[in-house]
C-alpha positions as CSV (number, residue, x, y, z in Angstrom):
1,M,-42.0,12.9,-8.9
2,G,-38.7,11.0,-8.8
3,R,-35.3,12.2,-9.7
4,T,-31.9,11.0,-10.8
5,G,-29.2,10.5,-8.1
6,V,-25.5,9.8,-7.9
7,L,-24.1,8.1,-4.9
8,L,-20.4,8.8,-4.3
9,L,-18.7,6.1,-2.2
10,N,-15.6,6.8,-0.1
11,L,-13.7,5.7,3.0
12,G,-14.5,8.6,5.3
13,G,-12.3,10.1,8.0
14,P,-12.5,11.6,11.5
15,D,-13.6,15.2,11.5
16,Q,-11.8,15.9,14.8
17,L,-9.4,14.2,17.1
18,E,-12.2,12.9,19.3
19,D,-13.5,10.9,16.3
20,V,-10.2,9.0,15.6
21,R,-10.8,6.1,17.9
22,P,-14.4,5.4,16.9
23,F,-13.4,5.8,13.3
24,L,-10.7,3.2,13.7
25,F,-13.1,0.9,15.5
26,N,-15.5,1.1,12.5
27,L,-12.7,0.5,10.1
28,F,-11.4,-2.6,11.8
29,S,-14.9,-3.9,12.5
30,D,-15.3,-4.5,8.8
31,P,-14.6,-8.1,7.9
32,E,-13.4,-7.0,4.5
33,I,-10.5,-5.3,6.3
34,I,-9.7,-8.1,8.8
35,R,-11.4,-11.5,8.4
36,L,-11.7,-13.8,11.4
37,P,-12.9,-17.4,11.8
38,F,-15.4,-16.5,14.4
39,P,-17.6,-13.4,13.9
40,W,-17.8,-12.7,17.6
41,L,-14.1,-11.9,17.6
42,Q,-14.5,-9.0,15.1
43,K,-15.5,-6.3,17.5
44,P,-13.2,-7.2,20.4
45,L,-10.3,-7.2,18.0
46,A,-11.5,-3.9,16.5
47,W,-11.6,-2.5,20.0
48,L,-8.1,-3.7,20.7
49,I,-6.6,-2.4,17.5
50,S,-8.4,1.0,17.7
51,T,-7.2,1.4,21.3
52,L,-3.6,0.6,20.5
53,R,-3.5,2.8,17.4
54,A,-5.7,5.8,18.6
55,K,-2.9,7.9,20.2
56,K,-0.5,7.6,17.3
57,S,-3.3,8.2,14.8
58,Q,-4.4,11.3,16.8
59,E,-0.8,12.6,16.6
60,N,-0.8,12.1,12.9
61,Y,-4.1,13.9,12.4
62,S,-2.9,16.7,14.7
63,Q,-0.1,17.3,12.1
64,I,-2.7,18.0,9.4
65,G,-5.0,20.3,11.3
66,G,-6.7,18.0,13.8
67,G,-8.9,16.0,11.5
68,S,-9.4,14.6,8.0
69,P,-10.3,17.0,5.1
70,L,-11.9,14.1,3.3
71,R,-15.5,15.0,4.0
72,R,-15.0,18.6,3.0
73,V,-13.2,17.6,-0.2
74,T,-15.8,15.0,-1.1
75,E,-18.6,17.5,-0.6
76,A,-16.8,19.9,-2.9
77,Q,-16.5,17.1,-5.5
78,A,-20.2,16.3,-5.2
79,H,-21.1,19.9,-5.7
80,A,-18.8,20.3,-8.7
81,L,-20.2,17.0,-10.2
82,E,-23.7,18.3,-9.9
83,E,-22.7,21.4,-11.9
84,H,-21.0,19.4,-14.6
85,L,-23.9,17.1,-15.0
86,E,-26.2,20.1,-15.3
87,Q,-24.0,21.5,-18.1
88,K,-24.2,18.1,-19.9
89,G,-28.0,18.2,-19.8
90,Q,-28.2,15.4,-17.2
91,P,-29.3,17.1,-13.9
92,A,-28.8,14.8,-10.8
93,S,-28.6,15.1,-7.1
94,V,-25.2,13.9,-5.8
95,Y,-25.1,12.1,-2.4
96,I,-22.1,11.0,-0.3
97,G,-21.9,7.7,1.4
98,M,-18.8,7.1,3.6
99,R,-18.0,3.6,4.8
100,Y,-16.5,4.3,8.2
101,W,-17.6,7.8,9.3
102,H,-20.2,10.5,8.7
103,P,-22.0,10.8,6.4
104,F,-22.4,7.1,6.5
105,T,-23.7,5.1,3.5
106,E,-26.9,4.5,5.5
107,E,-27.4,8.2,5.9
108,A,-27.0,8.8,2.2
109,I,-29.6,6.1,1.4
110,A,-32.0,7.7,3.9
111,R,-31.6,11.1,2.1
112,M,-32.1,9.5,-1.3
113,K,-35.4,7.9,-0.1
114,R,-36.6,11.2,1.3
115,D,-35.8,12.8,-2.1
116,R,-37.6,10.0,-4.0
117,V,-34.6,9.1,-6.1
118,D,-35.8,6.5,-8.7
119,R,-32.7,6.4,-11.0
120,L,-29.3,6.0,-9.3
121,V,-25.7,5.7,-10.4
122,I,-23.4,4.2,-7.7
123,L,-19.9,5.7,-8.3
124,P,-17.0,4.8,-6.0
125,L,-14.3,7.4,-5.6
126,Y,-11.7,4.7,-6.0
127,P,-10.4,4.5,-9.6
128,Q,-9.3,0.9,-9.1
129,F,-11.4,-1.9,-7.6
130,S,-10.4,-3.7,-4.5
131,I,-12.5,-6.0,-2.2
132,S,-11.4,-3.9,0.7
133,T,-12.5,-0.5,-0.7
134,S,-15.2,-0.5,-3.4
135,G,-16.0,-4.1,-2.7
136,S,-16.7,-3.4,1.0
137,S,-19.1,-0.6,0.1
138,F,-20.8,-2.7,-2.6
139,R,-21.4,-5.5,-0.1
140,L,-22.9,-3.1,2.4
141,L,-25.2,-1.7,-0.3
142,E,-26.2,-5.1,-1.4
143,K,-27.2,-5.9,2.2
144,I,-29.1,-2.7,2.5
145,W,-31.0,-3.4,-0.7
146,Q,-31.9,-6.9,0.5
147,E,-33.2,-5.7,3.8
148,D,-35.2,-2.7,2.6
149,P,-38.1,-3.5,0.2
150,S,-38.8,0.1,-0.4
151,L,-35.5,0.3,-2.4
152,G,-36.8,-2.4,-4.8
153,P,-38.3,0.1,-7.4
154,V,-35.0,2.1,-7.6
155,D,-33.4,1.6,-11.0
156,Y,-29.8,1.6,-10.1
157,T,-26.5,0.8,-11.9
158,V,-23.0,0.4,-10.5
159,I,-19.7,1.6,-11.9
160,R,-17.1,-1.0,-10.7
161,S,-13.9,0.8,-11.5
162,W,-12.9,3.6,-13.9
163,Y,-9.1,4.0,-14.0
164,Q,-9.2,3.6,-17.8
165,E,-11.4,6.7,-18.3
166,P,-9.6,9.1,-20.7
167,G,-10.5,12.2,-18.7
168,Y,-9.1,10.8,-15.5
169,L,-5.8,9.8,-17.2
170,Q,-5.6,13.2,-18.8
171,A,-6.2,15.0,-15.5
172,M,-3.4,12.9,-13.8
173,S,-1.0,13.6,-16.7
174,Q,-1.6,17.3,-16.5
175,L,-1.0,17.4,-12.8
176,I,2.2,15.4,-13.2
177,T,3.4,17.7,-16.0
178,Q,2.8,20.8,-13.8
179,E,5.0,19.4,-11.0
180,L,7.7,18.0,-13.3
181,D,8.2,21.5,-14.8
182,R,9.0,22.8,-11.4
183,F,12.3,20.8,-11.4
184,D,15.5,22.1,-12.9
185,N,15.8,19.0,-15.1
186,P,12.3,17.7,-15.6
187,D,13.2,14.8,-17.9
188,E,15.5,13.3,-15.3
189,V,13.0,13.2,-12.5
190,T,12.0,9.7,-11.3
191,L,8.2,9.3,-11.1
192,F,7.3,7.4,-8.0
193,F,3.7,6.0,-8.1
194,S,2.6,5.1,-4.6
195,A,-0.7,3.2,-4.1
196,H,-2.4,2.0,-1.0
197,G,-1.5,-1.6,-0.4
198,V,-3.6,-4.7,0.3
199,P,-2.6,-8.0,1.8
200,V,-1.0,-10.4,-0.8
201,S,-3.5,-13.0,0.1
202,Y,-6.3,-10.8,-1.2
203,V,-4.8,-11.0,-4.6
204,E,-3.3,-14.5,-4.7
205,E,-6.1,-16.4,-2.9
206,A,-9.2,-14.2,-3.2
207,G,-8.6,-13.1,-6.8
208,D,-8.7,-9.3,-6.0
209,P,-7.9,-7.5,-9.3
210,Y,-6.5,-4.5,-7.4
211,Q,-2.8,-5.1,-8.2
212,Q,-3.5,-5.7,-11.9
213,E,-5.6,-2.6,-12.1
214,I,-3.0,-0.5,-10.3
215,E,-0.2,-1.7,-12.6
216,D,-2.4,-1.2,-15.7
217,C,-3.3,2.3,-14.5
218,T,0.3,3.2,-14.1
219,V,1.1,2.1,-17.7
220,R,-1.9,4.1,-19.0
221,I,-0.9,7.2,-17.2
222,M,2.7,7.0,-18.5
223,E,1.4,6.5,-22.0
224,T,-0.9,9.5,-21.7
225,L,2.0,11.5,-20.2
226,N,4.3,10.6,-23.0
227,R,7.5,11.8,-21.2
228,P,10.9,10.0,-21.0
229,N,11.0,9.9,-17.2
230,P,11.9,6.7,-15.4
231,H,9.1,5.5,-13.1
232,T,8.5,2.9,-10.4
233,L,5.5,1.7,-8.4
234,A,5.3,0.8,-4.7
235,Y,2.6,0.3,-2.0
236,Q,2.1,2.2,1.2
237,S,-0.1,2.1,4.4
238,R,0.2,-1.5,5.4
239,V,-1.2,-2.7,8.7
240,G,-0.4,-5.8,10.8
241,P,2.0,-8.6,10.5
242,V,0.8,-10.2,7.3
243,E,2.6,-9.8,4.0
244,W,1.3,-6.9,1.8
245,L,1.9,-6.1,-1.8
246,K,5.5,-5.2,-2.5
247,P,7.6,-3.2,-2.9
248,Y,6.8,-1.2,0.2
249,T,7.0,2.5,-0.4
250,E,9.6,3.1,2.3
251,D,11.8,0.3,1.0
252,A,11.5,1.6,-2.6
253,I,12.5,5.1,-1.5
254,K,15.7,3.8,0.2
255,E,16.5,1.7,-2.9
256,L,16.2,4.7,-5.2
257,A,18.4,6.7,-2.9
258,A,21.0,3.9,-3.0
259,Q,20.9,4.2,-6.8
260,E,21.7,7.9,-6.3
261,V,18.4,9.2,-7.5
262,K,18.2,12.9,-6.6
263,D,14.9,14.1,-8.0
264,L,11.7,12.3,-7.0
265,L,8.1,13.1,-7.8
266,V,5.5,11.0,-5.9
267,V,2.2,10.3,-7.7
268,P,-0.5,9.2,-5.3
269,I,-2.2,6.8,-7.8
270,S,-5.0,5.3,-5.8
271,F,-6.2,8.5,-4.1
272,V,-8.4,11.2,-5.7
273,S,-8.7,13.4,-2.6
274,E,-6.2,14.9,-0.1
275,H,-6.3,13.0,3.2
276,I,-4.1,11.6,5.9
277,E,-2.2,9.3,3.5
278,T,-1.2,12.1,1.2
279,L,-0.8,15.0,3.6
280,Q,0.9,13.2,6.5
281,E,2.2,9.9,5.3
282,I,3.7,11.0,2.0
283,D,4.3,14.7,2.6
284,M,5.8,14.2,6.1
285,E,6.9,10.7,6.8
286,Y,8.1,9.7,3.3
287,R,9.6,13.1,2.7
288,E,11.6,12.8,5.9
289,L,12.8,9.3,4.9
290,A,13.7,10.5,1.4
291,E,15.8,13.4,2.8
292,E,17.5,11.2,5.3
293,S,18.3,8.8,2.5
294,G,19.9,11.5,0.4
295,I,16.9,12.5,-1.9
296,H,16.5,16.2,-1.3
297,N,14.4,17.2,-4.3
298,F,11.2,15.5,-3.2
299,R,7.8,16.7,-4.5
300,R,4.3,15.3,-4.7
301,V,1.6,15.5,-7.3
302,P,-1.5,17.0,-5.6
303,A,-4.6,14.9,-5.4
304,L,-7.2,15.5,-8.0
305,D,-9.8,17.0,-5.6
306,T,-12.0,19.2,-7.8
307,N,-9.8,19.4,-10.8
308,P,-12.2,20.4,-13.6
309,V,-10.9,17.7,-16.1
310,F,-11.3,15.1,-13.4
311,I,-14.8,16.2,-12.4
312,D,-15.8,16.3,-16.1
313,A,-14.5,12.7,-16.4
314,L,-16.8,11.7,-13.5
315,A,-19.7,13.4,-15.2
316,D,-19.0,11.5,-18.4
317,L,-19.0,8.2,-16.4
318,V,-22.4,9.0,-14.9
319,V,-23.9,10.0,-18.3
320,E,-22.6,6.8,-19.9
321,A,-23.8,4.6,-17.1
322,L,-27.3,6.1,-17.3
323,N,-27.4,5.3,-21.0
324,S,-26.0,1.7,-20.7
325,P,-27.5,-1.5,-19.5
326,S,-27.7,-1.6,-15.7
327,V,-25.0,-3.3,-13.7
328,K,-26.3,-4.8,-10.4
329,L,-24.6,-5.1,-7.1
330,S,-24.6,-8.9,-7.2
331,E,-22.5,-8.7,-10.4
332,V,-19.8,-6.5,-8.9
333,T,-19.5,-8.3,-5.5
334,Q,-18.5,-11.6,-7.1
335,L,-14.9,-12.1,-7.8
336,K,-13.9,-14.0,-10.9
337,K,-11.7,-16.4,-8.9
338,Q,-14.0,-18.3,-6.6
339,V,-11.7,-19.2,-3.7
340,K,-11.8,-18.6,0.0
341,M,-10.7,-15.3,1.4
342,Y,-7.6,-15.4,3.5
343,P,-8.1,-15.1,6.4
344,Q,-10.6,-17.8,5.5
345,E,-14.4,-17.5,5.2
346,R,-15.1,-20.4,7.5
347,W,-13.2,-22.3,10.1
348,E,-11.6,-25.7,9.3
349,W,-11.1,-28.1,12.1
350,G,-8.1,-30.3,12.4
351,I,-4.3,-30.0,12.1
352,T,-4.2,-27.9,8.9
353,P,-1.8,-25.1,7.9
354,S,-4.6,-22.6,8.1
355,A,-5.5,-23.8,11.6
356,E,-1.9,-23.4,12.7
357,V,-1.8,-19.9,11.4
358,W,-5.0,-18.9,13.2
359,N,-3.8,-20.5,16.5
360,G,-0.7,-18.4,16.3
361,R,-2.6,-15.2,15.5
362,I,-5.2,-15.7,18.2
363,A,-2.4,-16.4,20.7
364,M,-0.7,-13.1,19.6
365,I,-4.0,-11.2,20.0
366,I,-4.4,-12.6,23.6
367,C,-0.8,-11.7,24.5
368,I,-1.2,-8.2,23.2
369,D,-4.5,-7.7,25.0
370,L,-2.9,-9.1,28.2
371,V,0.0,-6.5,28.0
372,L,-2.4,-3.7,27.2
373,E,-4.7,-4.5,30.1
374,L,-1.8,-4.8,32.6
375,L,-0.8,-1.3,31.5
376,T,-4.2,0.3,31.4
377,S,-6.3,-1.7,33.8
378,H,-9.1,-1.8,31.2
379,G,-10.4,-4.4,28.7
380,P,-12.3,-7.7,28.3
381,L,-10.2,-9.6,30.8
382,H,-10.9,-7.0,33.5
383,L,-14.6,-7.0,32.6
384,I,-15.0,-10.7,33.1
385,G,-12.9,-10.7,36.3
386,L,-9.8,-12.5,35.1
387,L,-7.6,-9.6,35.9
């Protein structure tokens, strides 16, 4: 006899320091993160980036206990969601599908097949949609469904994004209020919404709605909060030389300090779980920067984790999805603006601006690899006998 299932989608994170490099390799092997003109370049570039970043990333994870808490937190969220669904008269088994580390999405699908799930709600733990987060997981699931005929009978529906959910907005507002009231002058505290960034090209050329959804989410939280505090929005965690959404968090902190802001409360708006970007990047790196810049009253709103109001909001989303017309993966993987992704989907020959950009980037990659191999005596050039 079949059963109802919920598939929670998330990024994943290394459980221990030994997992950091393979986790980074998986991350940068995803063409939704870095798109290249030739598919065969993807894994060599992922190897190069993961090798270059592994040591620094391991140092960062060492500062928060030697690994990411994301799996533990997500498992707790899954268990809490099962309990709330049971209370609402909609029992369901909740599965976890991580994109870049265990338990992988493929592992979750295997467990669902074993349990004979025949009704499924696919729920990303990203409030706002982006092609590089929810979109990447949706495309992977679409591929899995296309390649596995046994999944055909599963009646599934997808929740694309859910930042407008009243319970989510209420939970965020409550957490913000709790932290504001810890300041001596709560109404004078500047609220600093910090979201994970994406390349500008994703928004301008690929039509990614992420920026619009983040900005709309910020407005909705402030309306729900109904406090007089000034607020600002910035983007963190950029990678590589391309332009990302601005303002960058580090620049915005310095600017606020120059304006003599003394009380700052950071709101991690695109994260619902504690992980490296909240515990290390915000709590350590940005705190240090703020204090060096003259902002000494620096606090952060905790991630939602298993906040009961938040979990109840997720349960409401699931119940509503089960009682609404199904949304298929093909519907949520298509962007409204049908243009090429940048970096582009396919190579264009000739003297074109895009070709010039790629020539420069490929030359940069080769130069970086050459320097790395001269220092380490390992790499593709050594393997083929050129060094």
